[in-house]
Every structure is written in structure tokens, then in C-alpha cells.
C-alpha positions, 0 to 999 in steps of 0.5 A: 503513569503506566497504562493498565490493560483492560480488566479480565484480559490477561497477558498472552504469549503473543508479541508485545504489540498483540497483547490486550490493550496494545496500541496498533495500526490495522490494515485491510484488503477490502476494495477501497481500503488497500494501502491504508492503516488505521489506528486502534487497540487490541481487545483480545485474542479472538476465540476459535476452535480451529488454529487461527491467529486472529484478534479482536480490535477496536478502532480509534477513529472509525465507529459503528454508528453515525453519531460516532459514540460507539467505536467499531470492533472487528476481528482481524488476522495477525498479519494485518496488524502492526505497532504504530509506525514511528515518525521523525519529528521533522523531515525534509521530504523529497521528490519520488520518496515513498510516504504515508499520507494522513487522510480520513483518519488513516495513513495511506501509501503514496509517492511524492511526485512534486515539491511545491512551495511552503512545505507542500507536496503532490502525492500520487496514490498508486491504487486509486490512480489519484494525486492529492496535495499535502503539507509536510505535517501530514506525511511520514516516510513509508516503513514496512514492519518486517520480521518484528522490526521497522524497515528502514529503522528510526533513530530513537531521538528523532521520533515524533508523536502521532498527529491528532485525527481532527487536527491534521486530517486531510480529506481526499475530495472525489476519492470514490473508493473512500467517499462512498463509505464501506459496509463491514459484515460480522456474525450479527449485523452490518456496520458502517466502517467509514464516515465521509464528509465531502462538504468539509473536504480540504484535499485538492485533487489533481486528475491523472493524465490518461495515456492514449494507446495505439493498435499494436503498441507494446504495453504492460497491464495490471489487475486489482484481482486478489493474488495479482496485486502488484504484478505487471504482465507484458502484452499488446494492444489489440484494439480500442474498446470504448472510452479509455478502454482497450482490448489487450493480448498477453505475451505469455498467459494463454487461454484455458484450452491452450489454443491462443494467447489470452485477451482481456479488456482493461481501462487505461489506468491499468495499462502503461507503456513498457518501462525503459531499461535501466542497466544495473552495473552494480549489485542491488542494495538492501531496501531497493524497490525492484520488480521481480520476474515470476510466473510470467509477470513482474512483481513489485517488492523490496530487497530484504537481503543481499546474498553474496552467492557465486557465480551470480549474486542472489537476493531475498525479495519481500512482497508486501501484497502477500507478505512473503519472501522469495530468492531471485538472481540479479538477472531476474530483477529490475529497478521499480518504476512508476508511470505517473502522469505520462512520465516514468518515476523511480522511487528514491532508493530504498526508503533509507533514513 
């Protein structure tokens, strides 16, 4: 029997997944929730006197009250909404594949760092710098919603049903960003966004190895500040600045008065050695994960299109953090690598089916 749209919510000119009553996945740029997608439903387009592309959504598993009787509603920008991601009925996951792991009622982006026995895997989460253990039934291949299509696509006969929250929920023990909960504010009141129950936590946390650095060592540093997510800048360790903290000097960023190169303090989790060079004898391929050199830093993105232009091949690169596409020369790109537990890991090529 087809589902009816809520009474009083007429169809709009918006895309199918933004119609009232449509099932969606919701992302957030708030600290502690970046890289996660929660299921919900479109309630209506948000009223606004100014041009805006926002929608009122209702979460499926997040509630305004501790009793879990009143689903949380929020107003979300359209760029943070997408249809539910497809998922294969069965799939053999492999080392270095980028996946979404189902945890605390949401899907969190990570990369497989170790294949264990009995269909279990270690998954590393770049943003929280933590590694957890999951079963294959709690994973799905990571996909991006780009230009109203899934990348990579899924064959129709391989799609699987979404797991029930209570049946497959994985608890990330000691994940401070999520464990402390989070308060969301709207025009009327503060609302509890997430209920966390560490007493029933089933996740197994494996601490990340902290790399030690020496004075004068060449490194790359990253920041969680808005506008800099996913970017790495080269620099040099000036000195230690406390337990697992270092003062670093940038190679290319300068002080406001332009009298010297900028120095900043970072914790060890936001520092890594300079990655080894991987020579690309052939052209990059569509969906390859790369770093693009832009504004004095390396920004992680995905090849969305290969442009066979002469004399040098160019590429369109999609940046998830800003949801933008830009063109780059072959010489301005490098294969993306992650520094995980003291080792360089290259994500499997392009998330192909």
C-alpha cells in the first residue's frame, strides 16, 4: 500500500527526496556530529521571507525528551539532506575501504584498517581519531550524493534494507564527542539531540597510537576550524609545548603583519609526518580519492570527472566539506593517504562497486 503524504502538506517543485513525507538522511556540521548521517522525514519547506532552501525535518531516532516520546524536529539546509543511501544485501568488505558504520542510531564515515575473524573489522574515524570494531552487518560502502545521483552507483538487485536501530546499533564507548550528548537550540527552547547510554555500550575502542615528533621535523598539520576541514598544511616542529602538543611553524602561511611565518600550537592528533610521494605514471581515474593543492594547502577530495584536455590532463574534483567542484591539473593532485596508528594507509581506489 503506498504511503500517504501528511495531510495539509501539498507536493512542491522540490526534488523527490525533498517532498513532504519523503524519507531522508540528515547531516550536521556541528562539533561532534560531523561525518554522521541520521534518518528522518521531510515535514515541510521552512517558511522564510528571504530566499532560502531550508526544510523542517523530523528525526527517526533522535528525540526532544529523555523518555523518547517526542521525535526531534529541526530546520535544516537542503545541502545537508539526501535520500537514504543504498546498501548491498551482502558484501565482502576489504582493508582500506571507506565505509559508513552504524552507531548510536546514525551512520558514521570511516575507513577499514584491519580485517578480523568472523566478519568483523576495525574501522578508523578520521574526525574523532578513534578506531572501533564492527561486524559486517553494521557497515555499508561509503557513497556520496552528487548531482542527484549516488557515487558509486548500486545495482538495483543488490540493494539491502536499512537496519533497525535497536537491532544493529553499535555503541562507541568513550567517544567523548558523542557521549556527552549535544544541545540544539531553536527559536523557542533548547532540545536534547542525543541520548547516550554508556552502560550498554558494546563498541570496543582501540586507542590510536600517538606519534612523537622532534624539533625541526617536517610535518603536515590540520585544523577542525570551519573552512579548513579536510586541509593539510606543511610546516616544521618548532618545539614541544606540553604533553603530546607541539608548536609548529607553517611553510606558507604568514602572520597578519606579514613579518614572519605563522606559528600555531597543535595536539599530536592534528599533526602527521609528510606523506611519502606516490608517483602516478598514468592519469587519475574517476572516483579516485586525492589531495588537491589549493590556497597553500592540500585539500582532500574525489575525482568527479576526467577532462582529456591538452597539453596536460585536467580533472574536476569534488570537495565534500564545501560541496564544491573545482578544476585541477594533474600536477596539482596527489593520491590521498591517511596516517593511522603510525602507518600510511591509502583508501581503496575510488569506492567502486
